[in-house]
N, C-alpha and C positions, 0 to 999 in steps of 0.2 A: 528505624532506618528506611530510607527510600532513595531513589535516584536524585532527588532534590538536593541531598547532601553532596553528592558527587558534582552535580550541576553547578552548585554554588562555589565550587573550587576553581571554576574557570571564568575567564573574562572574554566576552565577545571581541572587543576591540583589540586586545592582546593576541587572540588567536588569528584574527583577520590580518594583522601586521605580520605575524609569523609566516602565514601561508603565502603571502605575497613577496616575501623576501628570500625564499629558497632559490637555489641555483641549480643548473643542469648537473653540476658535480654532486649535489645533494641527491638528486634523482638517480644518478648512476650508482651511487653508494647503496641506495635502498634496493634497486633492482638487482644488485649483486648478492642480495641476501636470499636465503632459501625461504624464510618465513618473516613477515613484517608485523609490526605492532602499530598502535594508535599514532605514535609519533611519526612512523614511516608513512602512515595513511595520509597525514597532513601534507607530506611532500608529494605524494602521488596525485593529490587533487589540486595541487598548485599550478599556476600558469607555467612554471618551469618544466613540468612534466609533459606538456603538449607535444614536443618533438619526439617523445618516446611512446606515443600512442600505439603504434603498430606492434612494438615489442610487448607492451602491456596487454594488448588484445590477444596476441598469440599465447601468452602465458595464461591469461584468463580462460581462454578456450581449452587449453590442456588441463588446467585444474578442474574446470567444470565437468569436462568429459570423464575425468578420473573418478570424480565424486558422484555424479548423477548419471553417467552413461549418455547414450544418444536418446535422451527422452525429454519431452516438453509436456508439462501438465496443462491441460486446458480447463478453464473455469468460466463461469458466467455470472455477472451481477443481475440481481432481480430487485428492482425498486418497489418497496411496499407503500411508500407514502412520501409526498413532498411537503407535508405540513411541518412547519419549523417555528420555534419561538426565539431563535437567535437572529442577530443581525451580523452577517458576514459579507464583507464588501465584494468578495470574489465569487459568490455562490448564487445561482439562479433561484434557490429555495429560500433565500434570506427573507425574513419577516417583512422587510420594507418593500419587497416586490409585490405589487398588486396583481396577483395571478390566481387562477382557479386552483384550489387545493383538492387533493384526492388521496384517499387511503383505501387500499384494496380490501374488499370483503372476502370472506372465505371462498365463495364460489369463483370470484375473480382471481384470487391467489392460485387456486387449483387449475384454472384455465391457463394461467401463465406457466405453471409447472408442467402441464401436459405439452405445451408448445416446446419448452426447453428439453424435456425428456426425449421428445421425438427427434431432437437434434443430436442426442447422444450424451448430454451432460450428466455427470454424477457428482460434480463439485459445484456448489452454488453459493453465492455471496449475497446475503440479504442486506439491503441498504434502505435507510429511512432518513428523513429530516429529524431534527432534534426537538421533539414535542412530547414531553412526558405524559401529559394527560391523554393524548390521542394515540400515540405510538410508544407507550412506556413498556415496562418490563412485562406486564401481563399480555399485551398485544404481541410482543416479540416472542414470548414463550409459547403462546398459542399458535403462532405462525410456524414455529419450529416443530411443535407437536403434530401439526397438520401435514407437513411436508417430509418429516424425517424418514418415512417408509419409502420415499421416492428417491432419496439421495444418500450416498455413503458419507458425504462430507458437506457439512453446513457451517458456513462462516457468516459473521455479521460485521457491518460497519454502520454503527449507530451512535447515539450519544453515550459518553462515558457513564459508567454505572458504579455502584458500590460493590464491594467484594461479595456480600451476601446475594445480591442480585445476579452477579455473574455465576455464582454457585447454583442458583435456581436454573439458569439457562443451560449450564453444563449438564445438569441432571436431566434436562429435557432433550439433550442430544446435540448441543452445541460443540463444535470442534475447534474453531479458531475465531479470534477477534482482531480486526484491523482498526487501529486508532492512530491517526497522524497528528503530530503536534502542530502541523502547519508551518510554523517557524519557531525556533528556540530563542529568538530575539524578543525579549519581554516587551519592550516599548512598541516595536512594530506589531507584535501580536495584538496588543491593546487597540491599536489603530484600526486593525481589520476585524476585530471582534468587540465592538463597543458596548454591546448589550446582549443579555441572555446568559444562560448558565455557562455557555462556551467561553464567555469573557474571562472566566476564572482560570488563568494560565497554570497555576499550581495544581489545581484539581485535575486538569487534563494531563499535566506532566506526570502525575502519580498514577495514572490509569494502568499502565503496564505493570506496576507493582501490585495493584489490586488484583489484576488478572493472574499474575504469577502466584499470589497467595491463594487464589481460588482454585488453582490447579488446572488451568486451561491447557489444552494440548499444543496450541500454537498461537503466537502473538505476531501481528504485523505492525511495523512502525515505518515512519518516513516523514518527510517534509514536503510542503507544497512549493515547488520551485518557481520563483518569480516574486515572492513577497519580500525576500531579503537576499543577501549574498549566498548563492547556492553552496559555495565551498565551505563557509562557516557552518551553515545549517547542516551540511552533510557530515562534518566532523562531529557535531553534537549528536547526530543520529547514530553515528558509529560508536561514540562514547556511550550512548544509551544502550545500544546493542550489547556491548561488551559487559556493561554493568549487569544487564538482565541475564545474560548467558552464565555469568559467575554466580548470580544470586538465585536464579530459578533454573537450574541446570537440567532439569527433566523436561523443559518446555522447548519446542522448536520455534524458530524465528524466520521471519521474511522481511524483506525491504521492498518498498514500491517507490516509483519514481515519477510522480505526477508533476507535470508542468501546467501552468495556467492555461486554460482554454476559454474561448469565447463563451459568454453566457448573458442572460438578461441582467442589466446593472453592472456592465463590464468595468473591471479595474485593470489598468495596464501594468505589466510586470515592472517592478522597480529595477531588477537586474535581469538581463537576458541570459538565458541558458541555451547555447547552440546545440545542434546535434552532436558535434564533436565533444563539447563539454560533457554531455550526457553519456556518451560512449566512455570517455575518460573515467567518469564517476563509477559506472557499472564495473569497469575492469578493476578500478581501485578497490571497490568493495569485495570483488572476488579474490583479489590478491591478499586482502586482509583476512577473509574468512571463507574457507572452502565449503563450509556446511550450510551457510545461510541461503535461503531461497530468495531469488531475485525475480520480481514480478513486473510484467509490462502490460499495460492496459491499452484500450483502443483510443486513448487520448492521442497516441502517436500516429504518424503517417504510415501508409502501406510500405513505402520505400524504407523508412527507418526500421520498422518491425521486421521486414524481410532480412535486413542485414544485421540485426542485433541477435538473432537466434543463436549464432555460433559463438557469441562473445561473452556468455555468462548467465544469460536469462534462463530460468528453469520453469516459469509458468507464464501463461499468456491468456488473455481473454479474447473473445470473438463475438461479432454480431451484437454488441452491447447496446442496450437501451438505457438511458439514464432518467427515464420518466416512469412513474408508477403505471403499470398496465401497458407499458410501451411495446410489448411483444405481440400481444393479441387482444387485450381488453380495450385499451384506449391509446392507440398509437400517437395521437395528436396532442396529448397532454404535455405540459412544459417539461423540458429537459433540465437537469441540474447543470449540465454543460454540453457543448457540442463535442461529439466524438470525431476522429479524424479518419481512422481505418474502418470503413463501412462494409468490408467484405463479409460474405457469409461464413458460417461455421465450416461448411464443406470446403470452401476456398482456402481458409486458414489452415485447416488440416492438410489439404493437398500441398500448400506452400511448405509446411513443416516437414512433411514426408519427402518432398522433392529435395530437401537439403540433408536427407539421410537420417532423420530423426523419427522416433516412434512417439505417437500421441498417447499420453496417459489421460484417462478420464477421472481417475481418483488416485490417491496415494496411501489409502489405508482402508481397512475394513472394520466397521463398528463392532462386529462380533468378536474381534480380536482384543478389544479393550476389556480388561478385567479390573474391577474395583477391589482393592484390598482392605 
């Protein structure tokens, strides 16, 4: 059994039609409930819910504060390599882009680590392109072993791996894995991933299952907004989340909200997602699940990130560089995509504190983890 069995029970076109036929009365009935389910979530992400955004935001704030307190976790991505064997229409690292490729050596990796540690970070996200020969499991495991004494929390966003490979990385000190389906629309997925291992929709869809079986501490999922209708993709993400929580109940989960950003080899969004749409979605996720972590990256603008802090977000990145060595080794190397919020770590910390929140640099201690 895997999520694919659940996924195949739903039809994209049917879901899309349902979401766009809900009425304000349907929304009112859902908001009168104390707890909502997946069917209710469809109502809250529908166009009919837009007039209720203020009420949803207030409720999201109350639930988040009750569950997470006045805290925001800060993390930082560190790109290890821009080498990639896939063709992805929306990514600067795509194999078709004729760009200089770079993979960090040990001394360069540690130079980046020193820079980030000086900023206060204890939660790091390691990111690579998808190139098994260059930045495969052995490279990623080695990188984790080198830096694990410097960070309490190490996450990765790399190519999907087999269960046994994830088990190796967990033994090396890996805490969490982020793997986005990009879009749950099979035909659209194929258009944007025509070549490379990433073109295998089903293998990517089953990745969180392999992670759950491997015993990972946390799994992050999501969709890339702009490739398809964000409302339908978001329902499938919520469906995926609920399946995973029921099946791998010992694991923690997070949702991210990436919108298409400019990059080399640009592709225009098929469906625009406005700031108000994104606020609506974040609040709907919080009303669906009070425990899931909701993460916001520097893809978004200063103004948006300033105002989203109190509406359900629990973790946020700052001063991000999306190119290998971008912090101190090779700042001019090619970025995967352009960031929008370029403020320093200190400025983001001050912004969070000015809103009455405490900054968390980590959310667990490795020494507390005991293998049975």
